[in-house]
Rosetta silent file (secondary structure, phi, psi, omega in degrees, C-alpha in Angstrom):
SEQUENCE: QVQLVESGGGLVQAGDFLRLSCTGSGRTLNVFSMGWFRQAPGQEREFVGCVNWNGASALYADSVKGRFTISRDHSKETVYLHMHSLKPDDTAVYYCAKSRLNDDNLYRAIGDFDTWGQGTQVTVSS
SCORE:     score description
SCORE:     0.000 S_00000001
   1 L     0.000  141.585  175.239  -23.488   75.318 -115.251 S_00000001
   2 E   -89.382  137.448  169.016  -20.275   75.044 -113.256 S_00000001
   3 E  -111.094  139.299 -176.665  -20.081   76.547 -109.800 S_00000001
   4 E  -119.988  136.697  178.158  -16.645   77.379 -108.417 S_00000001
   5 E  -130.803  121.360  176.455  -15.645   77.694 -104.782 S_00000001
   6 E   -91.692  152.724  175.191  -12.235   78.931 -103.665 S_00000001
   7 E  -154.150  167.297  174.721  -10.681   78.116 -100.320 S_00000001
   8 L   105.800   -5.204 -179.830   -7.341   78.255  -98.543 S_00000001
   9 L   -70.215  169.521  178.869   -6.866   81.961  -98.095 S_00000001
  10 E   169.091 -170.070  179.140   -5.652   83.495  -94.868 S_00000001
  11 E  -102.764  121.189  179.840   -3.166   85.725  -93.096 S_00000001
  12 E  -132.465  170.731  177.532    0.485   84.786  -93.572 S_00000001
  13 E   -97.971  157.778  176.644    3.883   86.422  -93.198 S_00000001
  14 L   -55.244  135.921 -178.880    6.177   87.498  -95.983 S_00000001
  15 L    93.152  -11.605 -178.559    8.125   84.542  -97.304 S_00000001
  16 L   -76.811  171.154  176.287    5.483   82.010  -96.339 S_00000001
  17 L  -112.636  145.516  176.345    3.732   79.474  -98.558 S_00000001
  18 E  -146.410  142.451  176.918   -0.002   79.189  -99.139 S_00000001
  19 E  -119.827  123.352  174.916   -2.069   76.908 -101.356 S_00000001
  20 E   -96.808  147.453  177.143   -5.438   77.978 -102.680 S_00000001
  21 E  -120.517  149.105  175.825   -8.008   75.510 -103.964 S_00000001
  22 E  -135.078  112.770 -176.350  -10.791   75.961 -106.465 S_00000001
  23 E  -111.637  135.751 -179.388  -13.364   73.189 -106.584 S_00000001
  24 E  -103.053  152.325  173.718  -16.040   72.859 -109.214 S_00000001
  25 E  -141.271  163.706 -174.520  -19.503   71.396 -109.013 S_00000001
  26 E    84.134 -131.769  176.897  -22.269   70.914 -111.527 S_00000001
  27 L   -63.197  142.567 -177.459  -20.852   70.631 -115.002 S_00000001
  28 L   -63.793  143.851  174.029  -17.259   69.327 -115.052 S_00000001
  29 L  -100.131    2.211 -173.552  -14.440   71.835 -115.241 S_00000001
  30 L   -68.646  -14.755 -179.480  -11.914   69.194 -116.338 S_00000001
  31 L  -101.262    4.587 -176.816  -12.199   70.064 -120.043 S_00000001
  32 L  -113.048  148.413  165.644  -11.629   73.782 -119.568 S_00000001
  33 L   -68.481  146.390 -177.730   -8.589   75.921 -119.035 S_00000001
  34 E  -124.816  138.693 -178.259   -8.723   77.474 -115.595 S_00000001
  35 E  -118.421  158.532  170.960   -7.428   80.834 -114.509 S_00000001
  36 E  -121.510  136.181  177.572   -6.512   82.585 -111.304 S_00000001
  37 E  -130.858  166.090  175.429   -6.943   86.329 -110.853 S_00000001
  38 E  -145.102  155.437  179.905   -6.559   88.682 -107.921 S_00000001
  39 E  -141.161  117.368  176.649   -7.887   92.039 -106.909 S_00000001
  40 L   -89.885  157.994 -179.571   -6.343   94.325 -104.324 S_00000001
  41 L   -55.722  130.052  177.343   -8.348   97.136 -102.695 S_00000001
  42 L    76.779    5.059 -178.558   -8.817  100.032 -105.065 S_00000001
  43 L  -120.593  162.161  178.030   -7.237   98.186 -107.959 S_00000001
  44 L   -76.445  156.824  175.229   -8.526   96.369 -110.998 S_00000001
  45 L   -66.679  133.091 -176.956   -8.701   92.608 -111.129 S_00000001
  46 E  -124.668  151.513  179.410   -5.478   91.274 -112.581 S_00000001
  47 E   -69.565  138.450  174.683   -4.375   88.035 -114.167 S_00000001
  48 E  -112.109  -51.223 -179.696   -2.249   85.680 -112.077 S_00000001
  49 E  -172.193  167.166  179.587   -2.062   82.491 -114.106 S_00000001
  50 E  -145.597  140.732  177.233   -3.840   79.990 -116.291 S_00000001
  51 E  -121.642  143.504 -179.566   -3.512   76.220 -116.684 S_00000001
  52 L   -76.092  179.085 -168.992   -4.724   74.214 -119.665 S_00000001
  53 L   -61.142  -33.027 -176.535   -7.319   71.470 -119.394 S_00000001
  54 L  -106.858    7.061  177.473   -4.908   68.639 -118.526 S_00000001
  55 L    79.954    5.861 -175.285   -2.395   70.598 -116.494 S_00000001
  56 L   -79.309  -21.741 -179.876    0.380   70.136 -119.028 S_00000001
  57 L  -141.195  153.968 -177.914    0.944   73.815 -119.712 S_00000001
  58 E  -151.098  159.457 -179.536    0.491   77.054 -117.844 S_00000001
  59 E  -131.854  138.586 -176.925    0.922   80.775 -118.226 S_00000001
  60 E  -131.864  151.328  171.703    1.827   83.202 -115.431 S_00000001
  61 L   -68.508  149.272 -179.556    1.934   86.913 -114.853 S_00000001
  62 L   -58.406  -32.625 -175.572    5.447   88.317 -114.627 S_00000001
  63 L   -68.467  -18.971 -177.874    4.789   89.433 -111.058 S_00000001
  64 L  -119.812   -6.085 -177.096    4.325   85.845 -109.862 S_00000001
  65 L   -59.119  131.735 -178.256    6.461   83.868 -112.316 S_00000001
  66 L    89.342  -12.901  178.620    8.892   81.633 -110.461 S_00000001
  67 L  -115.256  -36.042 -178.020    6.923   81.904 -107.206 S_00000001
  68 E  -108.213  143.138  171.626    3.416   80.689 -108.080 S_00000001
  69 E  -137.177  153.880  179.357    2.413   77.485 -109.846 S_00000001
  70 E  -117.586  135.653  173.704   -0.938   76.032 -110.836 S_00000001
  71 E  -135.192  169.333  178.345   -1.870   72.379 -110.771 S_00000001
  72 E  -146.384  151.835  179.267   -5.108   70.476 -111.076 S_00000001
  73 E  -125.201  104.540 -177.702   -6.581   67.184 -109.925 S_00000001
  74 H   -62.302  -35.412 -178.066   -9.250   65.903 -112.266 S_00000001
  75 H   -64.468  -23.904 -179.863  -10.448   63.272 -109.809 S_00000001
  76 H  -107.321    3.116 -176.576  -11.313   66.052 -107.370 S_00000001
  77 L    49.303   44.693 -172.963  -12.483   68.614 -109.936 S_00000001
  78 E  -131.409  141.103  175.238  -10.043   70.952 -108.241 S_00000001
  79 E  -118.273  139.316 -176.373   -7.450   73.456 -109.384 S_00000001
  80 E  -117.076  147.060  170.569   -4.703   74.646 -107.041 S_00000001
  81 E  -119.264  110.849 -179.863   -2.647   77.813 -106.835 S_00000001
  82 E   -94.301  120.723 -174.122    0.613   77.175 -105.010 S_00000001
  83 E  -118.045  109.230  179.339    2.072   80.443 -103.760 S_00000001
  84 L  -101.953  159.982  174.350    5.663   80.456 -102.560 S_00000001
  85 L    47.521   51.784 -176.052    7.746   83.331 -101.177 S_00000001
  86 L   -63.561  145.772  179.897    4.711   85.489 -100.609 S_00000001
  87 L  -120.769  157.672  175.887    5.132   89.249 -100.515 S_00000001
  88 H   -55.837  -32.126  178.282    2.938   91.989  -99.031 S_00000001
  89 H   -66.738  -12.428  177.017    2.162   93.037 -102.613 S_00000001
  90 H   -82.282   -4.703  179.423    0.448   89.666 -103.093 S_00000001
  91 L   -62.686  123.680 -176.797   -2.278   90.747 -100.676 S_00000001
  92 E  -178.354  170.788  165.839   -5.590   90.562 -102.530 S_00000001
  93 E   -88.203  128.752 -177.435   -8.791   88.628 -102.995 S_00000001
  94 E  -104.212  133.307 -178.349   -7.996   85.684 -105.237 S_00000001
  95 E  -122.221  140.802  168.028  -10.502   84.346 -107.736 S_00000001
  96 E  -102.596  158.327 -176.031  -10.534   81.260 -109.895 S_00000001
  97 E  -150.683  148.713  178.750  -12.320   81.258 -113.210 S_00000001
  98 E   -97.829  136.246  177.984  -13.354   78.839 -115.952 S_00000001
  99 E   -66.389  152.114 -178.028  -12.437   79.568 -119.542 S_00000001
 100 L   -69.848  -35.645 -177.037  -15.269   80.315 -121.912 S_00000001
 101 L  -108.502  145.882  175.723  -14.088   77.739 -124.481 S_00000001
 102 L   -98.740   74.630  175.432  -13.120   74.092 -123.923 S_00000001
 103 L  -126.318 -165.144 -174.676  -10.001   74.012 -126.046 S_00000001
 104 L  -104.145   17.985 -178.077   -6.297   73.663 -125.326 S_00000001
 105 L   -87.558  158.551  173.205   -5.469   77.347 -125.261 S_00000001
 106 L  -105.184  140.192 -174.868   -4.213   79.438 -122.376 S_00000001
 107 L  -126.336  155.591  176.766   -5.974   82.689 -121.630 S_00000001
 108 L  -137.343   -9.076 -179.881   -5.252   85.820 -119.606 S_00000001
 109 L   -86.934  141.316 -179.646   -8.016   88.286 -120.416 S_00000001
 110 H   -56.512  -37.846 -178.533  -10.956   88.572 -118.031 S_00000001
 111 H   -67.413  -13.004  178.306  -13.346   88.313 -120.969 S_00000001
 112 H   -83.520   -2.534 -178.926  -12.003   84.867 -121.847 S_00000001
 113 E  -119.675  139.075 -173.526  -13.512   83.457 -118.653 S_00000001
 114 E  -119.463   -4.603  179.282  -17.213   83.065 -118.053 S_00000001
 115 E  -137.065  132.793 -173.846  -17.582   81.572 -114.580 S_00000001
 116 E  -128.623  148.353  171.140  -16.035   82.919 -111.400 S_00000001
 117 L   -81.741 -178.806 -176.376  -15.783   81.870 -107.802 S_00000001
 118 L   -85.705  -12.964  177.629  -16.610   84.141 -104.893 S_00000001
 119 L    94.874  153.059  176.212  -12.967   84.764 -104.032 S_00000001
 120 E  -136.709  136.104 -174.242  -10.753   84.076 -101.038 S_00000001
 121 E   -82.094  131.963  172.062   -8.749   86.698  -99.148 S_00000001
 122 E  -120.263  124.031  178.834   -4.982   86.419  -98.935 S_00000001
 123 E  -124.121  124.109 -178.627   -3.195   88.849  -96.643 S_00000001
 124 E  -113.821  118.363  179.968    0.595   88.898  -96.424 S_00000001
 125 E   -93.285  150.318 -178.046    2.129   90.822  -93.559 S_00000001
 126 L   -89.230    0.000    0.000    5.636   92.224  -93.679 S_00000001
């Protein structure tokens, strides 16, 4: 089983940059697509982005497209979420997740992921 741990969250101002990390342990996550989701208070968990197993392709939610990018470092078993031009609406707990299947597809539905981290809080002040 893979265990996922997110880090890098914090309190920033609007317009700032923040990088989140998601590190895996146990079974390798390098053969799986990896997703990022977020959940604001009182709202459902929503898709942010997904990167394929080798980092060559990615899919993003419209709300973050052009501001957020995902990369991964296989040597560190780590996936990153680079968040530029942060807005107060980006305030949420951010979760990384491992895809259920080890193929080359990109996923965005919660049900397509079977392992989740504990989340890291991102707060953007105006």
